[in-house]
Phi, psi and omega in degrees: 000314179299321182296319180295319178299321179293321178297318179294319179297318179299319178298317177297322180292320179295322181296313179293324176297319179294318177296319179295316178299318178297318179295322178296316179298318180294319180296317180298314179299319179297316180298315180297323178294320179295316180298316180296318179296321178294319177299318177299317181296319180295320175301315179296320180293321177300318180295320179293320176296319179295319180294327181286320184290318181287154185301151170301138185272112177246016195277348184293143183270068178231161185297317181229130182238083185295135179293161181295155183299320182295326179296315179295320184292327185263310188296317184296304181294324180290318176298318180294318178297313184294319180290329183295324183260002179077022181263353179283165174306156189303324182280350181280130177222169173251128176264126176245126181213149181290131179294136185288341179251315182279331185080357180270152178297135178241132183248134180222127175285130182221167176256135179264132183248129177268132182210117175055040175087356179240160177255146185224158170242133177246128180272103181293332181275002179083227180283066186284175180295319182292327178297314183292326177293320180298314178300315182294333181271006180067025178089354180287129183200175176231134173257125182243133166206099188072303180243163182263138179232106177297136184219168171239126182261122180252121183291135182268135177300151185305324181294342181258358183286325184306322180296321180288321176296321174300319179294323177302315180292319180295315179300326179298323176295316179293323185282316191238355185091161188296322184292314180292323178295326175296322176293320181294320178300319182288311187279325185277321190236355181066033184229162175285170185297338179231073185289155178281161174304325178294319180296319180292320180298318181291325179283334190299331183293346180260003183233094177304143179228140180233136172274135180271121176244112179303144178301131183086000182266000000 
């Protein structure tokens, strides 16, 4: 009887050992699955962060290249705020123009480019909303950086745009360094960091440019 009891106990122990081992395996598998899920989530988050950090892609050769929704939601209010308090880069300003449909003031953060003694705005998105609003408003607009400056925006003919775009690219190197400027050339204009005049001429037709004329100037 004692021997039988020992055999039964041994059987129970093997049973419990098997259950324990199975539980350990299941727990390990669950942990590994959670780790894999976490790793996948981290990779997805990293991809989203990378997409957010790199410049918005405006390089397509189409009439209008609307920015991504996340870019509009974050860049517009943040850019307007930073230029309003003077914390944005020196070339950054907020363009305010009356909406062609709503009639309400529309604000857009943009970069001002200096070329041959004048200031210009380059529309990276092409036939963007602010470009259409400026045309509808007859060029009347306000440039804001801490204070408001009423201006008249004069559209530049396509044949004169390349010089301004070249100045934009050069200013990018001065403002952000060669590495960042190379990214801007690629993502904003679809060009290498040192494009030929012909490359700039071909791209210029897709980038409306306006000269800033101060009121009374």
